[in-house]
MARVEXTOR-823232 format. One line per 10 residues: number of its first residue (from 0); for each residue x negated, y, z of C-alpha. Coordinates in Angstrom, 2 decimals, decimal comma, padded with zeros to 5 digits, always signed. Layout:
<paros>
NUM	X:Y:Z ~ ...
</paros>
This chain:
<paros>
0	-108,11:+051,73:+044,38 ~ -109,37:+049,44:+041,58 ~ -113,01:+048,84:+040,69 ~ -114,01:+046,22:+038,06 ~ -110,50:+044,74:+038,13 ~ -110,75:+044,29:+041,91 ~ -108,68:+046,13:+044,45 ~ -110,72:+048,02:+047,03 ~ -108,98:+048,95:+050,23 ~ -109,78:+052,39:+051,57
10	-109,08:+052,88:+055,25 ~ -107,06:+055,95:+056,33 ~ -110,05:+057,12:+058,39 ~ -112,40:+056,99:+055,38 ~ -109,80:+058,73:+053,22 ~ -109,31:+061,50:+055,77 ~ -113,07:+062,01:+056,01 ~ -113,30:+062,26:+052,23 ~ -110,48:+064,78:+052,11 ~ -112,11:+066,78:+054,92
20	-115,44:+066,95:+053,11 ~ -113,79:+067,89:+049,82 ~ -111,86:+070,68:+051,52 ~ -115,02:+071,87:+053,28 ~ -116,92:+071,97:+049,99 ~ -114,02:+073,81:+048,37 ~ -113,92:+076,46:+051,11 ~ -117,70:+076,84:+050,96 ~ -117,61:+077,38:+047,19 ~ -114,74:+079,83:+047,61
30	-116,68:+081,79:+050,24 ~ -119,78:+081,92:+048,00 ~ -118,22:+082,46:+044,59 ~ -115,26:+084,59:+045,70 ~ -117,25:+087,80:+046,31 ~ -119,22:+087,22:+043,11 ~ -115,99:+086,88:+041,13 ~ -114,47:+090,07:+042,57 ~ -117,71:+091,98:+042,06 ~ -117,81:+090,98:+038,40
40	-114,08:+091,61:+038,03 ~ -114,38:+095,17:+039,30 ~ -117,39:+095,78:+037,06 ~ -115,31:+095,07:+033,91 ~ -112,05:+096,58:+035,17 ~ -110,43:+099,50:+033,43 ~ -109,44:+102,50:+035,51 ~ -105,74:+101,57:+035,47 ~ -106,56:+098,17:+037,04 ~ -108,48:+099,86:+039,88
50	-106,33:+102,92:+040,59 ~ -102,94:+101,22:+040,51 ~ -101,06:+104,01:+042,29 ~ -100,11:+101,92:+045,30 ~ -099,27:+098,76:+043,35 ~ -101,11:+095,49:+044,12 ~ -104,50:+095,25:+042,43 ~ -104,35:+092,50:+039,77 ~ -106,49:+089,38:+040,12 ~ -107,84:+089,99:+036,61
60	-107,99:+093,41:+034,91 ~ -105,30:+094,14:+032,38 ~ -107,79:+095,52:+029,85 ~ -111,34:+094,27:+030,58 ~ -114,01:+096,59:+029,29 ~ -117,80:+096,64:+029,07 ~ -118,04:+100,41:+028,88 ~ -119,73:+100,69:+032,28 ~ -122,46:+098,25:+031,24 ~ -122,92:+100,18:+027,98
70	-123,38:+103,33:+030,03 ~ -125,92:+101,68:+032,34 ~ -127,92:+100,20:+029,48 ~ -128,16:+103,60:+027,81 ~ -129,17:+105,36:+031,03 ~ -132,94:+105,91:+031,02 ~ -133,05:+106,33:+034,82 ~ -131,46:+102,90:+035,29 ~ -134,25:+101,19:+033,35 ~ -136,87:+103,14:+035,31
80	-135,51:+102,03:+038,68 ~ -135,03:+098,49:+037,37 ~ -138,67:+098,34:+036,31 ~ -139,78:+099,85:+039,62 ~ -137,86:+097,25:+041,62 ~ -139,19:+094,36:+039,53 ~ -142,83:+095,49:+039,62 ~ -142,76:+096,20:+043,36 ~ -141,07:+092,88:+044,16 ~ -143,44:+090,79:+042,00
90	-146,58:+092,50:+043,32 ~ -145,26:+092,10:+046,86 ~ -144,96:+088,35:+046,24 ~ -148,51:+088,25:+044,84 ~ -150,01:+090,19:+047,76 ~ -148,05:+088,19:+050,33 ~ -149,20:+084,90:+048,82 ~ -152,84:+086,00:+048,55 ~ -152,93:+087,09:+052,19 ~ -150,45:+084,65:+053,70
100	-151,40:+081,29:+052,18 ~ -155,02:+081,20:+053,50 ~ -153,81:+082,35:+056,91 ~ -151,08:+079,69:+056,93 ~ -153,63:+077,03:+055,93 ~ -156,04:+077,92:+058,73 ~ -153,34:+078,27:+061,38 ~ -151,53:+075,14:+060,23 ~ -154,48:+072,77:+059,86 ~ -156,86:+073,93:+062,62
110	-156,43:+074,58:+066,33 ~ -158,41:+077,79:+066,58 ~ -158,97:+079,54:+069,95 ~ -156,23:+082,02:+070,79 ~ -153,90:+080,56:+068,17 ~ -150,75:+081,29:+070,16 ~ -151,76:+084,90:+070,70 ~ -152,44:+085,30:+066,98 ~ -149,05:+083,82:+066,10 ~ -147,33:+086,06:+068,64
120	-149,08:+089,09:+067,17 ~ -148,00:+088,11:+063,66 ~ -144,36:+087,52:+064,48 ~ -144,18:+090,62:+066,70 ~ -144,11:+092,70:+063,51 ~ -140,59:+091,40:+062,91 ~ -139,39:+091,58:+066,52 ~ -138,49:+095,24:+066,07 ~ -135,74:+096,44:+063,71 ~ -136,90:+098,18:+060,55
130	-135,41:+101,49:+061,64 ~ -137,67:+101,43:+064,72 ~ -140,88:+100,43:+062,95 ~ -140,49:+102,53:+059,80 ~ -141,45:+105,84:+061,45 ~ -144,95:+104,89:+062,73 ~ -145,74:+102,91:+059,58 ~ -144,67:+105,74:+057,27 ~ -146,58:+108,23:+059,43 ~ -149,72:+106,08:+059,08
140	-149,23:+105,80:+055,32 ~ -148,87:+109,58:+055,06 ~ -152,12:+110,09:+056,96 ~ -154,04:+107,74:+054,64 ~ -152,36:+109,19:+051,53 ~ -150,41:+106,04:+050,62 ~ -146,97:+107,66:+050,66 ~ -145,21:+108,44:+047,39 ~ -147,26:+105,70:+045,70 ~ -146,24:+102,30:+044,41
150	-148,99:+100,59:+046,39 ~ -147,72:+102,20:+049,57 ~ -144,29:+100,60:+049,05 ~ -145,87:+097,27:+048,04 ~ -148,09:+097,18:+051,13 ~ -145,14:+098,09:+053,36 ~ -143,06:+095,26:+051,88 ~ -146,04:+092,91:+052,22 ~ -146,24:+093,84:+055,89 ~ -142,58:+092,89:+056,29
160	-142,85:+089,62:+054,38 ~ -146,23:+088,38:+055,62 ~ -145,03:+086,90:+058,95 ~ -142,40:+084,81:+057,17 ~ -144,87:+083,65:+054,51 ~ -147,36:+082,60:+057,19 ~ -144,81:+080,72:+059,30 ~ -143,16:+079,00:+056,32 ~ -146,59:+078,14:+054,92 ~ -147,72:+076,77:+058,29
170	-144,77:+074,41:+058,32 ~ -145,61:+073,28:+054,79 ~ -149,27:+072,59:+055,58 ~ -148,56:+070,94:+058,95 ~ -146,19:+068,46:+057,28 ~ -148,99:+067,08:+055,06 ~ -150,66:+063,97:+056,56 ~ -154,21:+064,63:+057,67 ~ -155,24:+061,25:+056,23 ~ -155,10:+062,70:+052,72
180	-157,60:+065,40:+053,63 ~ -159,83:+062,88:+055,41 ~ -159,78:+060,56:+052,42 ~ -160,75:+063,41:+050,11 ~ -163,62:+064,28:+052,45 ~ -164,84:+060,68:+052,35 ~ -164,77:+060,83:+048,54 ~ -167,06:+063,88:+048,61 ~ -164,61:+066,77:+048,36 ~ -165,34:+069,88:+050,39
190	-162,66:+071,88:+052,23 ~ -161,97:+074,20:+049,31 ~ -161,63:+071,28:+046,87 ~ -159,29:+069,48:+049,27 ~ -157,20:+072,61:+049,63 ~ -157,07:+073,29:+045,89 ~ -156,45:+069,73:+044,65 ~ -154,43:+068,14:+047,46 ~ -153,06:+070,44:+050,13 ~ -151,96:+073,35:+047,96
200	-150,00:+071,23:+045,42 ~ -148,23:+069,39:+048,24 ~ -147,38:+072,69:+049,96 ~ -145,88:+074,21:+046,79 ~ -142,23:+073,53:+047,81 ~ -142,60:+075,45:+051,06 ~ -144,64:+078,20:+049,43 ~ -142,05:+078,52:+046,66 ~ -139,37:+079,03:+049,31 ~ -141,58:+081,71:+050,91
210	-142,03:+083,38:+047,50 ~ -138,27:+083,43:+046,92 ~ -137,67:+084,96:+050,34 ~ -140,38:+087,57:+049,77 ~ -138,93:+088,55:+046,41 ~ -135,45:+088,87:+047,93 ~ -136,77:+090,94:+050,83 ~ -138,61:+093,37:+048,56 ~ -135,82:+093,55:+045,98 ~ -133,16:+094,38:+048,59
220	-135,27:+096,58:+050,89 ~ -134,03:+100,13:+051,36 ~ -135,35:+101,86:+054,48 ~ -139,10:+101,78:+053,72 ~ -138,57:+102,76:+050,08 ~ -136,35:+105,63:+051,17 ~ -138,91:+107,09:+053,58 ~ -142,06:+106,33:+051,56 ~ -140,83:+107,79:+048,26 ~ -139,65:+111,01:+049,98
230	-137,20:+111,84:+047,20 ~ -139,58:+111,19:+044,30 ~ -137,01:+109,98:+041,76 ~ -139,46:+108,40:+039,33 ~ -140,32:+105,91:+042,11 ~ -136,73:+105,07:+043,03 ~ -135,75:+101,40:+043,17 ~ -132,35:+099,89:+042,48 ~ -131,32:+100,13:+046,13 ~ -131,89:+103,89:+046,13
240	-130,18:+104,18:+042,75 ~ -127,23:+102,21:+044,11 ~ -127,11:+104,44:+047,19 ~ -126,77:+107,46:+044,94 ~ -123,71:+105,93:+043,25 ~ -121,70:+105,15:+046,38 ~ -119,36:+108,10:+045,78 ~ -119,67:+108,12:+042,00 ~ -116,74:+107,93:+039,62 ~ -115,59:+105,70:+038,09
250	-115,63:+103,18:+040,93 ~ -116,48:+100,24:+038,67 ~ -119,90:+101,81:+038,05 ~ -120,96:+100,77:+041,56 ~ -119,80:+097,19:+040,95 ~ -121,62:+096,97:+037,61 ~ -124,84:+098,25:+039,18 ~ -124,48:+095,68:+041,96 ~ -124,15:+092,92:+039,37 ~ -127,33:+094,12:+037,67
260	-129,02:+094,22:+041,09 ~ -128,08:+090,58:+041,73 ~ -128,90:+088,96:+038,38 ~ -132,74:+089,17:+038,50 ~ -132,70:+087,59:+041,95 ~ -130,62:+084,67:+040,67 ~ -132,87:+084,21:+037,63 ~ -136,06:+084,41:+039,74 ~ -134,71:+081,84:+042,20 ~ -133,78:+079,44:+039,40
270	-137,24:+079,76:+037,81 ~ -139,15:+079,23:+041,07 ~ -136,94:+076,29:+042,11 ~ -138,35:+074,34:+039,17 ~ -141,67:+074,27:+041,02 ~ -140,17:+073,31:+044,38 ~ -139,88:+069,68:+043,25 ~ -143,14:+069,75:+041,32 ~ -146,01:+069,24:+043,71 ~ -144,18:+067,07:+046,24
280	-146,32:+064,12:+045,17 ~ -148,87:+065,94:+043,00 ~ -152,35:+065,58:+044,43 ~ -151,46:+062,69:+046,75 ~ -152,53:+060,07:+044,24 ~ -155,95:+060,17:+042,68
</paros>
């Protein structure tokens, strides 16, 4: 290998390590992008490329078509469920942040009495599978009249996401040196000012990760929406809409709907990731 007209000797061990890492990265990309490729391929496939009559399914459709997407984008019900999913997911993020960030700050920065019991009570919500916890929660929501309402679904999703927001937020606040808070106190800042100007900006990366996870949880959630809506179609989300298409013809309609279900999540993650770097040093320097 030559570098600036000088020959650089690469040992066989270093070369083998480089090849190993390149192959590992290649397999990882294949595992991640492979399903995405096939999902998109099926969404634009013509019927002849799906129902091949026993012949091997082609890697790429013979006659790609966007007819399925045209059908979806002219279907009024699709836009209703898309709006429902987006509104419920965004409001779930807002409610989870409003309730979870102060709790994470207190539990992460102060050693309050009974802290371990409180943490155990918080995480115990997620110790049971959703199918086991959905019945009592839905029964309670029915008794208080919160079923078949958007806020009922939002509060149920907030209940599911809140433990993760609190624990991720605790890790973010605990990683901030206490000296910064002490220095702000010496300079005359009260606890709220220290939290707003120093601790919160530095915790933004962890809180952004919690927001992404909360959005994904709400966007993909099915069981609670299924039981809380009780068949009210105007409240259906994309997961319920997708469930109704599992036996629909043509088969590429299911793939196209899955692509539409995935795209907002990707866009949301890319937007929020911009703020995961911002705030790492913001607030640390006066």
